[in-house]
LUMLUM-180161 format. One record per residue (C-alpha): x negated, y, z negated. Coordinates in steps of 0.5 Angstrom, whole numbers, plus 500, padded with zeros to 3 digits. Last residue first. Layout:
! LUMLUM-180161
X, Y, Z
...
***
This chain:
! LUMLUM-180161
704, 402, 293
707, 400, 300
707, 393, 304
714, 393, 304
715, 388, 298
709, 391, 294
710, 388, 287
712, 381, 289
709, 382, 296
702, 382, 293
702, 374, 293
696, 373, 297
692, 374, 291
685, 377, 293
684, 379, 286
689, 376, 281
695, 381, 277
700, 376, 274
701, 381, 268
698, 388, 269
693, 390, 264
688, 393, 269
692, 394, 275
689, 400, 277
682, 398, 274
682, 392, 278
683, 395, 284
677, 400, 283
673, 394, 282
675, 390, 288
674, 396, 293
680, 395, 298
680, 392, 305
687, 391, 308
687, 386, 313
684, 380, 310
686, 384, 303
693, 382, 304
692, 375, 304
694, 371, 310
688, 370, 314
686, 373, 321
687, 368, 327
684, 372, 333
679, 376, 328
674, 379, 333
678, 379, 339
684, 382, 335
690, 379, 332
692, 384, 327
694, 390, 331
694, 386, 337
701, 383, 335
704, 390, 336
707, 393, 330
714, 395, 328
716, 389, 323
709, 390, 319
711, 397, 316
717, 394, 312
721, 388, 314
721, 382, 318
713, 381, 318
713, 375, 313
706, 371, 315
708, 364, 318
711, 368, 324
717, 365, 328
716, 368, 335
722, 371, 338
720, 374, 345
723, 380, 347
722, 379, 355
723, 373, 359
731, 374, 358
737, 370, 357
734, 363, 358
730, 364, 351
723, 365, 349
718, 364, 343
718, 357, 342
722, 355, 348
716, 357, 352
713, 350, 351
706, 352, 354
703, 353, 347
699, 359, 347
691, 358, 348
690, 365, 346
686, 366, 353
692, 363, 356
698, 367, 353
694, 374, 353
699, 378, 348
700, 382, 351
697, 379, 357
702, 375, 360
701, 374, 368
699, 367, 366
705, 365, 363
709, 368, 368
706, 365, 374
707, 358, 370
714, 359, 370
717, 354, 374
713, 348, 371
712, 352, 365
719, 351, 363
719, 344, 362
725, 341, 367
721, 337, 372
725, 336, 378
726, 329, 379
732, 329, 384
733, 335, 388
728, 336, 393
729, 340, 399
723, 343, 400
725, 347, 393
729, 345, 388
728, 351, 383
730, 357, 387
733, 352, 392
739, 351, 388
741, 359, 388
742, 362, 381
748, 363, 378
746, 361, 371
739, 360, 370
738, 367, 367
743, 365, 361
745, 358, 361
744, 352, 366
744, 346, 362
737, 342, 363
738, 335, 360
745, 336, 360
745, 335, 367
748, 340, 372
755, 340, 373
755, 343, 380
759, 349, 381
759, 351, 389
760, 358, 390
763, 358, 397
769, 353, 399
774, 357, 394
780, 356, 390
781, 348, 392
775, 347, 388
768, 345, 389
762, 342, 386
764, 335, 384
770, 336, 388
767, 335, 394
767, 327, 393
762, 327, 400
756, 326, 395
750, 329, 397
745, 326, 402
740, 331, 402
740, 332, 410
748, 332, 410
749, 337, 404
743, 342, 407
743, 346, 401
744, 352, 403
745, 348, 410
753, 347, 410
755, 346, 417
756, 338, 416
760, 339, 409
765, 344, 412
766, 340, 418
767, 334, 414
773, 338, 411
779, 335, 413
778, 327, 411
772, 330, 406
777, 332, 401
781, 326, 400
788, 326, 401
788, 321, 407
794, 322, 411
800, 317, 410
806, 322, 412
807, 328, 417
806, 324, 424
810, 327, 430
807, 334, 430
800, 331, 430
795, 336, 427
798, 335, 420
792, 339, 416
793, 346, 419
800, 344, 422
803, 344, 416
802, 352, 416
798, 354, 410
801, 358, 404
797, 354, 399
791, 350, 401
786, 355, 399
789, 355, 391
795, 350, 390
798, 345, 395
799, 339, 390
795, 333, 393
797, 326, 390
803, 330, 387
806, 330, 394
808, 337, 397
815, 340, 395
816, 344, 401
817, 351, 401
818, 354, 408
816, 361, 409
821, 363, 412
828, 362, 412
829, 368, 407
832, 369, 400
837, 363, 401
831, 358, 400
828, 353, 405
824, 347, 403
829, 342, 400
834, 347, 401
835, 344, 408
838, 338, 405
840, 335, 412
837, 335, 419
829, 333, 418
829, 327, 422
822, 328, 424
824, 329, 431
830, 334, 429
825, 338, 425
820, 339, 430
814, 342, 426
813, 347, 429
819, 345, 433
825, 349, 429
829, 352, 434
835, 346, 433
835, 347, 426
836, 355, 427
842, 353, 432
845, 349, 427
844, 354, 421
852, 355, 420
854, 348, 419
847, 346, 418
847, 349, 411
853, 345, 408
858, 350, 405
864, 347, 409
868, 352, 410
875, 354, 407
879, 359, 412
878, 366, 411
883, 370, 416
883, 377, 415
883, 380, 422
876, 381, 422
875, 375, 418
877, 370, 423
870, 367, 425
868, 366, 417
861, 365, 417
858, 371, 421
865, 374, 420
864, 376, 413
858, 380, 415
851, 378, 411
848, 382, 406
849, 377, 400
847, 371, 405
840, 374, 405
839, 372, 398
845, 370, 394
852, 369, 396
855, 363, 392
857, 357, 396
862, 352, 392
866, 358, 390
866, 362, 384
860, 366, 386
865, 368, 392
869, 372, 387
863, 376, 385
860, 377, 392
867, 380, 394
867, 385, 388
872, 389, 392
877, 389, 398
879, 395, 402
886, 396, 401
885, 403, 397
887, 406, 390
892, 400, 388
887, 395, 387
884, 389, 392
880, 383, 391
883, 379, 385
889, 384, 385
892, 380, 391
893, 374, 387
898, 371, 392
893, 365, 394
887, 366, 399
890, 362, 404
897, 365, 404
896, 367, 411
890, 372, 410
894, 378, 413
899, 378, 407
904, 383, 409
905, 388, 404
912, 390, 401
914, 384, 397
907, 381, 398
904, 386, 393
909, 383, 387
915, 379, 389
919, 382, 383
918, 389, 387
921, 386, 393
928, 385, 389
927, 391, 385
927, 395, 391
934, 393, 393
935, 392, 400
932, 393, 407
936, 400, 407
930, 404, 404
926, 405, 398
919, 402, 398
916, 406, 404
922, 411, 404
919, 414, 398
913, 417, 401
907, 414, 399
902, 419, 395
903, 415, 388
903, 409, 391
895, 410, 393
893, 410, 386
898, 409, 381
906, 409, 381
908, 407, 374
915, 403, 374
919, 404, 368
925, 407, 373
926, 414, 370
920, 415, 366
915, 411, 370
918, 415, 376
918, 422, 374
920, 425, 379
919, 432, 382
922, 437, 387
919, 444, 387
919, 445, 394
926, 442, 395
927, 437, 400
929, 439, 407
932, 433, 411
939, 433, 409
942, 439, 412
945, 446, 411
939, 448, 406
936, 445, 400
936, 438, 397
933, 434, 391
937, 436, 385
942, 440, 390
945, 434, 391
949, 434, 384
952, 427, 384
946, 423, 381
943, 417, 385
945, 410, 384
949, 410, 390
944, 414, 394
941, 408, 399
935, 411, 403
937, 412, 410
932, 409, 415
926, 412, 417
923, 419, 417
924, 420, 424
932, 419, 423
933, 425, 420
938, 424, 415
945, 426, 417
949, 432, 415
948, 436, 421
950, 431, 426
944, 427, 429
943, 428, 436
941, 422, 441
947, 419, 441
952, 424, 441
948, 428, 446
948, 421, 450
955, 420, 450
956, 428, 452
951, 427, 458
954, 421, 460
961, 424, 460
958, 430, 464
955, 426, 469
962, 422, 470
966, 428, 471
961, 431, 476
962, 425, 480
969, 425, 480
969, 432, 482
964, 430, 488
969, 425, 490
975, 429, 490
972, 434, 494
970, 441, 492
***
């Protein structure tokens, strides 16, 4: 072996010896994989309280340490399972860092922009923030509606890495593209570029809720319509005539039952119609003939025929002549009954006439008999004495009533003693 080779081998051995001394810790030194050495200056002198074996890296399996009792500082949440070296290491006295609060051990990803009170969003259980919506309610932009479910980074571009910069809460700061896309109607062209909240709410971008002028409130059939339904010119949204006819002239012209145009009906549609429906016009009939009972709800043409709406007679028989002529029980025409139907009938129904009889028939046997039982062809207008219908032998009647005070033969006042037509 040459001198050069021996020298080379010697150098290699020396390098290996230095390397081993550097990479392999002495038996009684802390395993560097676990971090820096924990300062032991204040620890008990009996090493066996914590360590076992020949080395220092193995801790007793039954080791326990009451952190609160020994230090006055309770380990809660995730701190209770953290290794000692996370806080106790060679950076310096742990008390110094504990006085700094969370920032003593945890680097602030928010770059101090959210203040030092980490516990306002975080707790010791997990680093995941909580109560963000509640916290946001204390800012100029409470999170309600669609904003409450939006991801933070949609408004705060640095949120992924914990950077939350103060933002301008103006709608267009985030919704500038929505404003540019709003062309029905064209917001930019109309100059509607600020105060989005006048028409929109956080619950949804659609539908818009514009506070329409009081001259034409959007209620009934007008509610929910697209603006373009009335504002047909996309460049003009002001100055429209609020009169019904200005939009509904086509409906007016198309109505044939009755024919509004032919009959020259008023173009003030509100006289008969409301915003809740174009059909079923509700015309205020003159007080001389109110539409009640069976007259209510009828088509106008039932009474107003041949297109005539003015000057129609308002007496019953003008419309009900056929009903009058057909009535045979009793026969109105043969008996010469008055054609003033209201004497016996009402608008509620044609049957069940209620005639004001001059002879009381409201009780007893008289109340349930038919008119023709008394009003016969032989005696169409009988008298009003009981014996006109109930024939009696005068001698027999006087014997029966002999001595009774007030008895008078053929008196119409029999009801004093016979109130129900019985003995």
